[in-house]
mmCIF file of the protein (N, C-alpha, C, O) and its ligand, coordinates in Angstrom:
data_MODEL
# 
_entry.id   MODEL 
# 
loop_
_entity.id 
_entity.type 
_entity.pdbx_number_of_molecules 
1 polymer     1 
2 non-polymer 1 
# 
_entity_poly.entity_id                      1 
_entity_poly.type                           'polypeptide(L)' 
_entity_poly.nstd_linkage                   no 
_entity_poly.nstd_monomer                   no 
_entity_poly.pdbx_seq_one_letter_code       MPMYPYHCPKCDKDFDVEMRPTEVGKRTVECPSCHEKKVTRVYTGFFAKTSRKA 
_entity_poly.pdbx_seq_one_letter_code_can   MPMYPYHCPKCDKDFDVEMRPTEVGKRTVECPSCHEKKVTRVYTGFFAKTSRKA 
_entity_poly.pdbx_strand_id                 A 
# 
loop_
_entity_poly_seq.entity_id 
_entity_poly_seq.num 
_entity_poly_seq.mon_id 
_entity_poly_seq.hetero 
1 1  MET n 
1 2  PRO n 
1 3  MET n 
1 4  TYR n 
1 5  PRO n 
1 6  TYR n 
1 7  HIS n 
1 8  CYS n 
1 9  PRO n 
1 10 LYS n 
1 11 CYS n 
1 12 ASP n 
1 13 LYS n 
1 14 ASP n 
1 15 PHE n 
1 16 ASP n 
1 17 VAL n 
1 18 GLU n 
1 19 MET n 
1 20 ARG n 
1 21 PRO n 
1 22 THR n 
1 23 GLU n 
1 24 VAL n 
1 25 GLY n 
1 26 LYS n 
1 27 ARG n 
1 28 THR n 
1 29 VAL n 
1 30 GLU n 
1 31 CYS n 
1 32 PRO n 
1 33 SER n 
1 34 CYS n 
1 35 HIS n 
1 36 GLU n 
1 37 LYS n 
1 38 LYS n 
1 39 VAL n 
1 40 THR n 
1 41 ARG n 
1 42 VAL n 
1 43 TYR n 
1 44 THR n 
1 45 GLY n 
1 46 PHE n 
1 47 PHE n 
1 48 ALA n 
1 49 LYS n 
1 50 THR n 
1 51 SER n 
1 52 ARG n 
1 53 LYS n 
1 54 ALA n 
# 
loop_
_struct_asym.id 
_struct_asym.entity_id 
A 1 
B 2 
# 
loop_
_chem_comp.id 
_chem_comp.type 
_chem_comp.mon_nstd_flag 
ALA 'L-peptide linking' y 
ARG 'L-peptide linking' y 
ASP 'L-peptide linking' y 
CYS 'L-peptide linking' y 
GLU 'L-peptide linking' y 
GLY 'peptide linking'   y 
HIS 'L-peptide linking' y 
LYS 'L-peptide linking' y 
MET 'L-peptide linking' y 
PHE 'L-peptide linking' y 
PRO 'L-peptide linking' y 
SER 'L-peptide linking' y 
THR 'L-peptide linking' y 
TYR 'L-peptide linking' y 
VAL 'L-peptide linking' y 
ZN  non-polymer         . 
# 
_pdbx_entity_nonpoly.entity_id   2 
_pdbx_entity_nonpoly.name        ? 
_pdbx_entity_nonpoly.comp_id     ZN 
# 
_pdbx_nonpoly_scheme.asym_id         B 
_pdbx_nonpoly_scheme.entity_id       2 
_pdbx_nonpoly_scheme.mon_id          ZN 
_pdbx_nonpoly_scheme.ndb_seq_num     1 
_pdbx_nonpoly_scheme.pdb_seq_num     101 
_pdbx_nonpoly_scheme.auth_seq_num    101 
_pdbx_nonpoly_scheme.pdb_mon_id      ZN 
_pdbx_nonpoly_scheme.auth_mon_id     ZN 
_pdbx_nonpoly_scheme.pdb_strand_id   A 
_pdbx_nonpoly_scheme.pdb_ins_code    . 
# 
loop_
_atom_site.group_PDB 
_atom_site.id 
_atom_site.type_symbol 
_atom_site.label_atom_id 
_atom_site.label_alt_id 
_atom_site.label_comp_id 
_atom_site.label_asym_id 
_atom_site.label_entity_id 
_atom_site.label_seq_id 
_atom_site.pdbx_PDB_ins_code 
_atom_site.Cartn_x 
_atom_site.Cartn_y 
_atom_site.Cartn_z 
_atom_site.occupancy 
_atom_site.B_iso_or_equiv 
_atom_site.pdbx_formal_charge 
_atom_site.auth_seq_id 
_atom_site.auth_comp_id 
_atom_site.auth_asym_id 
_atom_site.auth_atom_id 
_atom_site.pdbx_PDB_model_num 
ATOM   1   N  N  . MET A 1 1  ? -1.413  65.897 -5.291  1.00 0.00 ? 1   MET A N  1 
ATOM   2   C  CA . MET A 1 1  ? -0.807  64.733 -5.186  1.00 0.00 ? 1   MET A CA 1 
ATOM   3   C  C  . MET A 1 1  ? -1.901  63.540 -4.996  1.00 0.00 ? 1   MET A C  1 
ATOM   4   O  O  . MET A 1 1  ? -2.903  63.740 -4.309  1.00 0.00 ? 1   MET A O  1 
ATOM   5   N  N  . PRO A 1 2  ? -1.694  62.451 -5.553  1.00 0.00 ? 2   PRO A N  1 
ATOM   6   C  CA . PRO A 1 2  ? -2.738  61.372 -5.358  1.00 0.00 ? 2   PRO A CA 1 
ATOM   7   C  C  . PRO A 1 2  ? -2.692  60.740 -4.093  1.00 0.00 ? 2   PRO A C  1 
ATOM   8   O  O  . PRO A 1 2  ? -1.649  60.669 -3.443  1.00 0.00 ? 2   PRO A O  1 
ATOM   9   N  N  . MET A 1 3  ? -3.858  60.241 -3.684  1.00 0.00 ? 3   MET A N  1 
ATOM   10  C  CA . MET A 1 3  ? -3.934  59.625 -2.280  1.00 0.00 ? 3   MET A CA 1 
ATOM   11  C  C  . MET A 1 3  ? -3.958  58.025 -2.601  1.00 0.00 ? 3   MET A C  1 
ATOM   12  O  O  . MET A 1 3  ? -4.662  57.557 -3.497  1.00 0.00 ? 3   MET A O  1 
ATOM   13  N  N  . TYR A 1 4  ? -3.196  57.321 -1.853  1.00 0.00 ? 4   TYR A N  1 
ATOM   14  C  CA . TYR A 1 4  ? -3.117  55.938 -1.917  1.00 0.00 ? 4   TYR A CA 1 
ATOM   15  C  C  . TYR A 1 4  ? -3.876  55.287 -0.654  1.00 0.00 ? 4   TYR A C  1 
ATOM   16  O  O  . TYR A 1 4  ? -3.607  55.594 0.508   1.00 0.00 ? 4   TYR A O  1 
ATOM   17  N  N  . PRO A 1 5  ? -4.775  54.428 -0.995  1.00 0.00 ? 5   PRO A N  1 
ATOM   18  C  CA . PRO A 1 5  ? -5.309  53.731 0.110   1.00 0.00 ? 5   PRO A CA 1 
ATOM   19  C  C  . PRO A 1 5  ? -4.605  52.565 0.831   1.00 0.00 ? 5   PRO A C  1 
ATOM   20  O  O  . PRO A 1 5  ? -4.171  51.601 0.201   1.00 0.00 ? 5   PRO A O  1 
ATOM   21  N  N  . TYR A 1 6  ? -4.503  52.679 2.184   1.00 0.00 ? 6   TYR A N  1 
ATOM   22  C  CA . TYR A 1 6  ? -3.744  51.548 2.870   1.00 0.00 ? 6   TYR A CA 1 
ATOM   23  C  C  . TYR A 1 6  ? -4.676  50.976 3.948   1.00 0.00 ? 6   TYR A C  1 
ATOM   24  O  O  . TYR A 1 6  ? -5.624  51.617 4.403   1.00 0.00 ? 6   TYR A O  1 
ATOM   25  N  N  . HIS A 1 7  ? -4.371  49.808 4.304   1.00 0.00 ? 7   HIS A N  1 
ATOM   26  C  CA . HIS A 1 7  ? -5.117  49.128 5.435   1.00 0.00 ? 7   HIS A CA 1 
ATOM   27  C  C  . HIS A 1 7  ? -4.060  48.599 6.504   1.00 0.00 ? 7   HIS A C  1 
ATOM   28  O  O  . HIS A 1 7  ? -3.004  48.034 6.215   1.00 0.00 ? 7   HIS A O  1 
ATOM   29  N  N  . CYS A 1 8  ? -4.521  48.876 7.780   1.00 0.00 ? 8   CYS A N  1 
ATOM   30  C  CA . CYS A 1 8  ? -3.711  48.348 8.941   1.00 0.00 ? 8   CYS A CA 1 
ATOM   31  C  C  . CYS A 1 8  ? -4.376  47.084 9.440   1.00 0.00 ? 8   CYS A C  1 
ATOM   32  O  O  . CYS A 1 8  ? -5.514  47.039 9.908   1.00 0.00 ? 8   CYS A O  1 
ATOM   33  N  N  . PRO A 1 9  ? -3.563  46.078 9.295   1.00 0.00 ? 9   PRO A N  1 
ATOM   34  C  CA . PRO A 1 9  ? -4.189  44.755 9.933   1.00 0.00 ? 9   PRO A CA 1 
ATOM   35  C  C  . PRO A 1 9  ? -4.165  44.734 11.387  1.00 0.00 ? 9   PRO A C  1 
ATOM   36  O  O  . PRO A 1 9  ? -4.879  43.911 11.960  1.00 0.00 ? 9   PRO A O  1 
ATOM   37  N  N  . LYS A 1 10 ? -3.377  45.599 12.116  1.00 0.00 ? 10  LYS A N  1 
ATOM   38  C  CA . LYS A 1 10 ? -3.250  45.513 13.580  1.00 0.00 ? 10  LYS A CA 1 
ATOM   39  C  C  . LYS A 1 10 ? -4.536  46.163 14.150  1.00 0.00 ? 10  LYS A C  1 
ATOM   40  O  O  . LYS A 1 10 ? -5.143  45.627 15.077  1.00 0.00 ? 10  LYS A O  1 
ATOM   41  N  N  . CYS A 1 11 ? -4.963  47.384 13.557  1.00 0.00 ? 11  CYS A N  1 
ATOM   42  C  CA . CYS A 1 11 ? -6.125  47.941 14.213  1.00 0.00 ? 11  CYS A CA 1 
ATOM   43  C  C  . CYS A 1 11 ? -7.366  47.805 13.392  1.00 0.00 ? 11  CYS A C  1 
ATOM   44  O  O  . CYS A 1 11 ? -8.454  48.223 13.789  1.00 0.00 ? 11  CYS A O  1 
ATOM   45  N  N  . ASP A 1 12 ? -7.181  47.192 12.196  1.00 0.00 ? 12  ASP A N  1 
ATOM   46  C  CA . ASP A 1 12 ? -8.253  46.906 11.299  1.00 0.00 ? 12  ASP A CA 1 
ATOM   47  C  C  . ASP A 1 12 ? -8.883  48.206 10.812  1.00 0.00 ? 12  ASP A C  1 
ATOM   48  O  O  . ASP A 1 12 ? -10.088 48.454 10.861  1.00 0.00 ? 12  ASP A O  1 
ATOM   49  N  N  . LYS A 1 13 ? -7.764  49.146 10.252  1.00 0.00 ? 13  LYS A N  1 
ATOM   50  C  CA . LYS A 1 13 ? -8.498  50.455 9.998   1.00 0.00 ? 13  LYS A CA 1 
ATOM   51  C  C  . LYS A 1 13 ? -7.793  50.794 8.492   1.00 0.00 ? 13  LYS A C  1 
ATOM   52  O  O  . LYS A 1 13 ? -6.648  50.513 8.136   1.00 0.00 ? 13  LYS A O  1 
ATOM   53  N  N  . ASP A 1 14 ? -8.795  51.450 7.769   1.00 0.00 ? 14  ASP A N  1 
ATOM   54  C  CA . ASP A 1 14 ? -8.263  51.864 6.432   1.00 0.00 ? 14  ASP A CA 1 
ATOM   55  C  C  . ASP A 1 14 ? -7.927  53.419 6.530   1.00 0.00 ? 14  ASP A C  1 
ATOM   56  O  O  . ASP A 1 14 ? -8.532  54.208 7.256   1.00 0.00 ? 14  ASP A O  1 
ATOM   57  N  N  . PHE A 1 15 ? -6.909  53.721 5.716   1.00 0.00 ? 15  PHE A N  1 
ATOM   58  C  CA . PHE A 1 15 ? -6.594  55.148 5.751   1.00 0.00 ? 15  PHE A CA 1 
ATOM   59  C  C  . PHE A 1 15 ? -5.931  55.445 4.321   1.00 0.00 ? 15  PHE A C  1 
ATOM   60  O  O  . PHE A 1 15 ? -5.512  54.538 3.602   1.00 0.00 ? 15  PHE A O  1 
ATOM   61  N  N  . ASP A 1 16 ? -5.875  56.862 3.965   1.00 0.00 ? 16  ASP A N  1 
ATOM   62  C  CA . ASP A 1 16 ? -5.224  57.181 2.748   1.00 0.00 ? 16  ASP A CA 1 
ATOM   63  C  C  . ASP A 1 16 ? -3.937  57.853 3.119   1.00 0.00 ? 16  ASP A C  1 
ATOM   64  O  O  . ASP A 1 16 ? -3.809  58.510 4.153   1.00 0.00 ? 16  ASP A O  1 
ATOM   65  N  N  . VAL A 1 17 ? -2.950  57.657 2.201   1.00 0.00 ? 17  VAL A N  1 
ATOM   66  C  CA . VAL A 1 17 ? -1.631  58.314 2.344   1.00 0.00 ? 17  VAL A CA 1 
ATOM   67  C  C  . VAL A 1 17 ? -1.358  59.127 1.007   1.00 0.00 ? 17  VAL A C  1 
ATOM   68  O  O  . VAL A 1 17 ? -1.425  58.577 -0.092  1.00 0.00 ? 17  VAL A O  1 
ATOM   69  N  N  . GLU A 1 18 ? -1.072  60.356 1.153   1.00 0.00 ? 18  GLU A N  1 
ATOM   70  C  CA . GLU A 1 18 ? -0.644  61.253 0.141   1.00 0.00 ? 18  GLU A CA 1 
ATOM   71  C  C  . GLU A 1 18 ? 0.815   61.027 -0.263  1.00 0.00 ? 18  GLU A C  1 
ATOM   72  O  O  . GLU A 1 18 ? 1.693   61.173 0.587   1.00 0.00 ? 18  GLU A O  1 
ATOM   73  N  N  . MET A 1 19 ? 1.078   60.722 -1.361  1.00 0.00 ? 19  MET A N  1 
ATOM   74  C  CA . MET A 1 19 ? 2.422   60.708 -1.831  1.00 0.00 ? 19  MET A CA 1 
ATOM   75  C  C  . MET A 1 19 ? 2.554   60.637 -3.354  1.00 0.00 ? 19  MET A C  1 
ATOM   76  O  O  . MET A 1 19 ? 1.634   60.293 -4.095  1.00 0.00 ? 19  MET A O  1 
ATOM   77  N  N  . ARG A 1 20 ? 3.800   60.997 -3.763  1.00 0.00 ? 20  ARG A N  1 
ATOM   78  C  CA . ARG A 1 20 ? 3.945   61.083 -5.310  1.00 0.00 ? 20  ARG A CA 1 
ATOM   79  C  C  . ARG A 1 20 ? 3.994   59.543 -5.829  1.00 0.00 ? 20  ARG A C  1 
ATOM   80  O  O  . ARG A 1 20 ? 4.453   58.667 -5.096  1.00 0.00 ? 20  ARG A O  1 
ATOM   81  N  N  . PRO A 1 21 ? 3.504   59.260 -7.112  1.00 0.00 ? 21  PRO A N  1 
ATOM   82  C  CA . PRO A 1 21 ? 3.530   57.889 -7.625  1.00 0.00 ? 21  PRO A CA 1 
ATOM   83  C  C  . PRO A 1 21 ? 4.863   57.297 -7.594  1.00 0.00 ? 21  PRO A C  1 
ATOM   84  O  O  . PRO A 1 21 ? 4.909   56.067 -7.609  1.00 0.00 ? 21  PRO A O  1 
ATOM   85  N  N  . THR A 1 22 ? 6.008   57.985 -7.553  1.00 0.00 ? 22  THR A N  1 
ATOM   86  C  CA . THR A 1 22 ? 7.346   57.441 -7.682  1.00 0.00 ? 22  THR A CA 1 
ATOM   87  C  C  . THR A 1 22 ? 7.610   56.979 -6.241  1.00 0.00 ? 22  THR A C  1 
ATOM   88  O  O  . THR A 1 22 ? 8.475   56.111 -6.128  1.00 0.00 ? 22  THR A O  1 
ATOM   89  N  N  . GLU A 1 23 ? 7.050   57.385 -5.197  1.00 0.00 ? 23  GLU A N  1 
ATOM   90  C  CA . GLU A 1 23 ? 7.305   57.079 -3.946  1.00 0.00 ? 23  GLU A CA 1 
ATOM   91  C  C  . GLU A 1 23 ? 6.588   55.866 -3.402  1.00 0.00 ? 23  GLU A C  1 
ATOM   92  O  O  . GLU A 1 23 ? 6.924   55.372 -2.326  1.00 0.00 ? 23  GLU A O  1 
ATOM   93  N  N  . VAL A 1 24 ? 5.547   55.355 -4.178  1.00 0.00 ? 24  VAL A N  1 
ATOM   94  C  CA . VAL A 1 24 ? 4.873   54.188 -3.709  1.00 0.00 ? 24  VAL A CA 1 
ATOM   95  C  C  . VAL A 1 24 ? 5.658   52.944 -3.756  1.00 0.00 ? 24  VAL A C  1 
ATOM   96  O  O  . VAL A 1 24 ? 6.248   52.650 -4.795  1.00 0.00 ? 24  VAL A O  1 
ATOM   97  N  N  . GLY A 1 25 ? 5.716   52.149 -2.663  1.00 0.00 ? 25  GLY A N  1 
ATOM   98  C  CA . GLY A 1 25 ? 6.459   51.011 -2.614  1.00 0.00 ? 25  GLY A CA 1 
ATOM   99  C  C  . GLY A 1 25 ? 7.750   51.312 -2.055  1.00 0.00 ? 25  GLY A C  1 
ATOM   100 O  O  . GLY A 1 25 ? 8.349   50.401 -1.483  1.00 0.00 ? 25  GLY A O  1 
ATOM   101 N  N  . LYS A 1 26 ? 8.298   52.527 -2.141  1.00 0.00 ? 26  LYS A N  1 
ATOM   102 C  CA . LYS A 1 26 ? 9.651   52.858 -1.482  1.00 0.00 ? 26  LYS A CA 1 
ATOM   103 C  C  . LYS A 1 26 ? 9.507   53.514 -0.188  1.00 0.00 ? 26  LYS A C  1 
ATOM   104 O  O  . LYS A 1 26 ? 10.368  53.370 0.679   1.00 0.00 ? 26  LYS A O  1 
ATOM   105 N  N  . ARG A 1 27 ? 8.380   54.284 0.005   1.00 0.00 ? 27  ARG A N  1 
ATOM   106 C  CA . ARG A 1 27 ? 8.360   55.071 1.186   1.00 0.00 ? 27  ARG A CA 1 
ATOM   107 C  C  . ARG A 1 27 ? 7.723   54.193 2.446   1.00 0.00 ? 27  ARG A C  1 
ATOM   108 O  O  . ARG A 1 27 ? 6.803   53.404 2.229   1.00 0.00 ? 27  ARG A O  1 
ATOM   109 N  N  . THR A 1 28 ? 8.183   54.351 3.557   1.00 0.00 ? 28  THR A N  1 
ATOM   110 C  CA . THR A 1 28 ? 7.558   53.733 4.709   1.00 0.00 ? 28  THR A CA 1 
ATOM   111 C  C  . THR A 1 28 ? 6.285   54.422 5.093   1.00 0.00 ? 28  THR A C  1 
ATOM   112 O  O  . THR A 1 28 ? 6.211   55.613 5.397   1.00 0.00 ? 28  THR A O  1 
ATOM   113 N  N  . VAL A 1 29 ? 5.300   53.583 5.053   1.00 0.00 ? 29  VAL A N  1 
ATOM   114 C  CA . VAL A 1 29 ? 3.903   54.037 5.407   1.00 0.00 ? 29  VAL A CA 1 
ATOM   115 C  C  . VAL A 1 29 ? 3.647   53.610 6.862   1.00 0.00 ? 29  VAL A C  1 
ATOM   116 O  O  . VAL A 1 29 ? 3.855   52.447 7.209   1.00 0.00 ? 29  VAL A O  1 
ATOM   117 N  N  . GLU A 1 30 ? 3.220   54.494 7.669   1.00 0.00 ? 30  GLU A N  1 
ATOM   118 C  CA . GLU A 1 30 ? 2.736   54.231 9.125   1.00 0.00 ? 30  GLU A CA 1 
ATOM   119 C  C  . GLU A 1 30 ? 1.372   54.447 9.248   1.00 0.00 ? 30  GLU A C  1 
ATOM   120 O  O  . GLU A 1 30 ? 0.806   55.383 8.684   1.00 0.00 ? 30  GLU A O  1 
ATOM   121 N  N  . CYS A 1 31 ? 0.706   53.481 10.085  1.00 0.00 ? 31  CYS A N  1 
ATOM   122 C  CA . CYS A 1 31 ? -0.747  53.782 10.514  1.00 0.00 ? 31  CYS A CA 1 
ATOM   123 C  C  . CYS A 1 31 ? -0.873  54.937 11.418  1.00 0.00 ? 31  CYS A C  1 
ATOM   124 O  O  . CYS A 1 31 ? -0.226  54.985 12.464  1.00 0.00 ? 31  CYS A O  1 
ATOM   125 N  N  . PRO A 1 32 ? -1.679  55.865 11.056  1.00 0.00 ? 32  PRO A N  1 
ATOM   126 C  CA . PRO A 1 32 ? -1.912  57.069 11.879  1.00 0.00 ? 32  PRO A CA 1 
ATOM   127 C  C  . PRO A 1 32 ? -2.518  56.812 13.221  1.00 0.00 ? 32  PRO A C  1 
ATOM   128 O  O  . PRO A 1 32 ? -2.446  57.636 14.133  1.00 0.00 ? 32  PRO A O  1 
ATOM   129 N  N  . SER A 1 33 ? -3.126  55.640 13.330  1.00 0.00 ? 33  SER A N  1 
ATOM   130 C  CA . SER A 1 33 ? -3.789  55.266 14.645  1.00 0.00 ? 33  SER A CA 1 
ATOM   131 C  C  . SER A 1 33 ? -2.933  54.583 15.585  1.00 0.00 ? 33  SER A C  1 
ATOM   132 O  O  . SER A 1 33 ? -2.894  54.958 16.756  1.00 0.00 ? 33  SER A O  1 
ATOM   133 N  N  . CYS A 1 34 ? -2.129  53.447 15.100  1.00 0.00 ? 34  CYS A N  1 
ATOM   134 C  CA . CYS A 1 34 ? -1.352  52.707 16.127  1.00 0.00 ? 34  CYS A CA 1 
ATOM   135 C  C  . CYS A 1 34 ? 0.097   52.747 15.708  1.00 0.00 ? 34  CYS A C  1 
ATOM   136 O  O  . CYS A 1 34 ? 0.938   52.114 16.346  1.00 0.00 ? 34  CYS A O  1 
ATOM   137 N  N  . HIS A 1 35 ? 0.433   53.520 14.584  1.00 0.00 ? 35  HIS A N  1 
ATOM   138 C  CA . HIS A 1 35 ? 1.677   53.599 14.125  1.00 0.00 ? 35  HIS A CA 1 
ATOM   139 C  C  . HIS A 1 35 ? 2.448   52.270 13.754  1.00 0.00 ? 35  HIS A C  1 
ATOM   140 O  O  . HIS A 1 35 ? 3.665   52.103 13.838  1.00 0.00 ? 35  HIS A O  1 
ATOM   141 N  N  . GLU A 1 36 ? 1.600   51.453 13.370  1.00 0.00 ? 36  GLU A N  1 
ATOM   142 C  CA . GLU A 1 36 ? 2.177   50.172 12.752  1.00 0.00 ? 36  GLU A CA 1 
ATOM   143 C  C  . GLU A 1 36 ? 2.711   50.304 11.272  1.00 0.00 ? 36  GLU A C  1 
ATOM   144 O  O  . GLU A 1 36 ? 2.027   50.772 10.361  1.00 0.00 ? 36  GLU A O  1 
ATOM   145 N  N  . LYS A 1 37 ? 3.869   49.893 11.142  1.00 0.00 ? 37  LYS A N  1 
ATOM   146 C  CA . LYS A 1 37 ? 4.533   50.099 9.795   1.00 0.00 ? 37  LYS A CA 1 
ATOM   147 C  C  . LYS A 1 37 ? 4.371   48.973 8.751   1.00 0.00 ? 37  LYS A C  1 
ATOM   148 O  O  . LYS A 1 37 ? 4.770   49.091 7.592   1.00 0.00 ? 37  LYS A O  1 
ATOM   149 N  N  . LYS A 1 38 ? 3.770   47.895 9.229   1.00 0.00 ? 38  LYS A N  1 
ATOM   150 C  CA . LYS A 1 38 ? 3.493   46.683 8.383   1.00 0.00 ? 38  LYS A CA 1 
ATOM   151 C  C  . LYS A 1 38 ? 2.209   46.839 7.824   1.00 0.00 ? 38  LYS A C  1 
ATOM   152 O  O  . LYS A 1 38 ? 1.388   45.942 8.015   1.00 0.00 ? 38  LYS A O  1 
ATOM   153 N  N  . VAL A 1 39 ? 1.888   47.881 7.132   1.00 0.00 ? 39  VAL A N  1 
ATOM   154 C  CA . VAL A 1 39 ? 0.568   48.067 6.615   1.00 0.00 ? 39  VAL A CA 1 
ATOM   155 C  C  . VAL A 1 39 ? 0.359   47.485 5.181   1.00 0.00 ? 39  VAL A C  1 
ATOM   156 O  O  . VAL A 1 39 ? 1.360   47.305 4.488   1.00 0.00 ? 39  VAL A O  1 
ATOM   157 N  N  . THR A 1 40 ? -0.831  47.190 4.712   1.00 0.00 ? 40  THR A N  1 
ATOM   158 C  CA . THR A 1 40 ? -1.019  46.709 3.455   1.00 0.00 ? 40  THR A CA 1 
ATOM   159 C  C  . THR A 1 40 ? -1.667  47.717 2.364   1.00 0.00 ? 40  THR A C  1 
ATOM   160 O  O  . THR A 1 40 ? -2.685  48.380 2.560   1.00 0.00 ? 40  THR A O  1 
ATOM   161 N  N  . ARG A 1 41 ? -1.030  47.711 1.391   1.00 0.00 ? 41  ARG A N  1 
ATOM   162 C  CA . ARG A 1 41 ? -1.535  48.641 0.405   1.00 0.00 ? 41  ARG A CA 1 
ATOM   163 C  C  . ARG A 1 41 ? -2.927  48.098 -0.314  1.00 0.00 ? 41  ARG A C  1 
ATOM   164 O  O  . ARG A 1 41 ? -3.033  46.928 -0.682  1.00 0.00 ? 41  ARG A O  1 
ATOM   165 N  N  . VAL A 1 42 ? -3.787  48.898 -0.443  1.00 0.00 ? 42  VAL A N  1 
ATOM   166 C  CA . VAL A 1 42 ? -5.105  48.510 -0.900  1.00 0.00 ? 42  VAL A CA 1 
ATOM   167 C  C  . VAL A 1 42 ? -5.170  48.822 -2.348  1.00 0.00 ? 42  VAL A C  1 
ATOM   168 O  O  . VAL A 1 42 ? -4.997  49.964 -2.775  1.00 0.00 ? 42  VAL A O  1 
ATOM   169 N  N  . TYR A 1 43 ? -5.418  47.813 -3.086  1.00 0.00 ? 43  TYR A N  1 
ATOM   170 C  CA . TYR A 1 43 ? -5.559  48.132 -4.589  1.00 0.00 ? 43  TYR A CA 1 
ATOM   171 C  C  . TYR A 1 43 ? -6.911  48.260 -5.093  1.00 0.00 ? 43  TYR A C  1 
ATOM   172 O  O  . TYR A 1 43 ? -7.600  47.243 -5.168  1.00 0.00 ? 43  TYR A O  1 
ATOM   173 N  N  . THR A 1 44 ? -7.388  49.412 -5.456  1.00 0.00 ? 44  THR A N  1 
ATOM   174 C  CA . THR A 1 44 ? -8.726  49.662 -5.737  1.00 0.00 ? 44  THR A CA 1 
ATOM   175 C  C  . THR A 1 44 ? -8.835  49.663 -7.306  1.00 0.00 ? 44  THR A C  1 
ATOM   176 O  O  . THR A 1 44 ? -9.970  49.692 -7.781  1.00 0.00 ? 44  THR A O  1 
ATOM   177 N  N  . GLY A 1 45 ? -7.878  49.639 -8.050  1.00 0.00 ? 45  GLY A N  1 
ATOM   178 C  CA . GLY A 1 45 ? -7.993  49.716 -9.488  1.00 0.00 ? 45  GLY A CA 1 
ATOM   179 C  C  . GLY A 1 45 ? -6.641  50.000 -9.994  1.00 0.00 ? 45  GLY A C  1 
ATOM   180 O  O  . GLY A 1 45 ? -5.674  49.886 -9.241  1.00 0.00 ? 45  GLY A O  1 
ATOM   181 N  N  . PHE A 1 46 ? -6.497  50.398 -11.342 1.00 0.00 ? 46  PHE A N  1 
ATOM   182 C  CA . PHE A 1 46 ? -5.265  50.697 -12.036 1.00 0.00 ? 46  PHE A CA 1 
ATOM   183 C  C  . PHE A 1 46 ? -4.866  52.059 -11.601 1.00 0.00 ? 46  PHE A C  1 
ATOM   184 O  O  . PHE A 1 46 ? -3.682  52.298 -11.362 1.00 0.00 ? 46  PHE A O  1 
ATOM   185 N  N  . PHE A 1 47 ? -5.753  52.932 -11.490 1.00 0.00 ? 47  PHE A N  1 
ATOM   186 C  CA . PHE A 1 47 ? -5.338  54.427 -11.135 1.00 0.00 ? 47  PHE A CA 1 
ATOM   187 C  C  . PHE A 1 47 ? -5.597  54.605 -9.700  1.00 0.00 ? 47  PHE A C  1 
ATOM   188 O  O  . PHE A 1 47 ? -6.515  53.981 -9.167  1.00 0.00 ? 47  PHE A O  1 
ATOM   189 N  N  . ALA A 1 48 ? -4.868  55.394 -9.056  1.00 0.00 ? 48  ALA A N  1 
ATOM   190 C  CA . ALA A 1 48 ? -5.185  55.682 -7.507  1.00 0.00 ? 48  ALA A CA 1 
ATOM   191 C  C  . ALA A 1 48 ? -6.080  56.818 -7.655  1.00 0.00 ? 48  ALA A C  1 
ATOM   192 O  O  . ALA A 1 48 ? -6.059  57.571 -8.628  1.00 0.00 ? 48  ALA A O  1 
ATOM   193 N  N  . LYS A 1 49 ? -6.938  56.929 -6.575  1.00 0.00 ? 49  LYS A N  1 
ATOM   194 C  CA . LYS A 1 49 ? -7.875  57.905 -6.557  1.00 0.00 ? 49  LYS A CA 1 
ATOM   195 C  C  . LYS A 1 49 ? -7.225  59.339 -6.130  1.00 0.00 ? 49  LYS A C  1 
ATOM   196 O  O  . LYS A 1 49 ? -6.339  59.327 -5.276  1.00 0.00 ? 49  LYS A O  1 
ATOM   197 N  N  . THR A 1 50 ? -7.591  60.411 -6.628  1.00 0.00 ? 50  THR A N  1 
ATOM   198 C  CA . THR A 1 50 ? -6.942  61.705 -6.384  1.00 0.00 ? 50  THR A CA 1 
ATOM   199 C  C  . THR A 1 50 ? -7.766  62.495 -5.431  1.00 0.00 ? 50  THR A C  1 
ATOM   200 O  O  . THR A 1 50 ? -8.987  62.367 -5.338  1.00 0.00 ? 50  THR A O  1 
ATOM   201 N  N  . SER A 1 51 ? -6.998  63.375 -4.676  1.00 0.00 ? 51  SER A N  1 
ATOM   202 C  CA . SER A 1 51 ? -7.694  64.162 -3.771  1.00 0.00 ? 51  SER A CA 1 
ATOM   203 C  C  . SER A 1 51 ? -8.369  65.488 -4.385  1.00 0.00 ? 51  SER A C  1 
ATOM   204 O  O  . SER A 1 51 ? -9.179  66.170 -3.758  1.00 0.00 ? 51  SER A O  1 
ATOM   205 N  N  . ARG A 1 52 ? -7.953  65.748 -5.625  1.00 0.00 ? 52  ARG A N  1 
ATOM   206 C  CA . ARG A 1 52 ? -8.510  66.730 -6.350  1.00 0.00 ? 52  ARG A CA 1 
ATOM   207 C  C  . ARG A 1 52 ? -8.439  66.509 -7.669  1.00 0.00 ? 52  ARG A C  1 
ATOM   208 O  O  . ARG A 1 52 ? -7.698  65.611 -8.068  1.00 0.00 ? 52  ARG A O  1 
ATOM   209 N  N  . LYS A 1 53 ? -9.181  67.270 -8.566  1.00 0.00 ? 53  LYS A N  1 
ATOM   210 C  CA . LYS A 1 53 ? -9.231  67.099 -10.084 1.00 0.00 ? 53  LYS A CA 1 
ATOM   211 C  C  . LYS A 1 53 ? -7.954  67.542 -10.621 1.00 0.00 ? 53  LYS A C  1 
ATOM   212 O  O  . LYS A 1 53 ? -7.418  68.568 -10.204 1.00 0.00 ? 53  LYS A O  1 
ATOM   213 N  N  . ALA A 1 54 ? -7.448  66.817 -11.523 1.00 0.00 ? 54  ALA A N  1 
ATOM   214 C  CA . ALA A 1 54 ? -6.180  67.251 -12.223 1.00 0.00 ? 54  ALA A CA 1 
ATOM   215 C  C  . ALA A 1 54 ? -6.254  68.543 -13.038 1.00 0.00 ? 54  ALA A C  1 
ATOM   216 O  O  . ALA A 1 54 ? -5.259  68.955 -13.634 1.00 0.00 ? 54  ALA A O  1 
HETATM 217 ZN ZN . ZN  B 2 .  ? -3.115  50.624 12.996  1.00 0.00 2 101 ZN  A ZN 1 
# 
């Protein structure tokens, strides 16, 4: 499954969330550090980086 980068504005921390492409934008993402739910998705390019080779 691809990893999507997110940024938490509350604790200023970047983290990756593993989810299916169809879940992006629908699933509630929570910061692993402070459990903030209003996190920002980081756009690094057209394709999301993957945790392993396809
Ligand atoms: Zn946070």
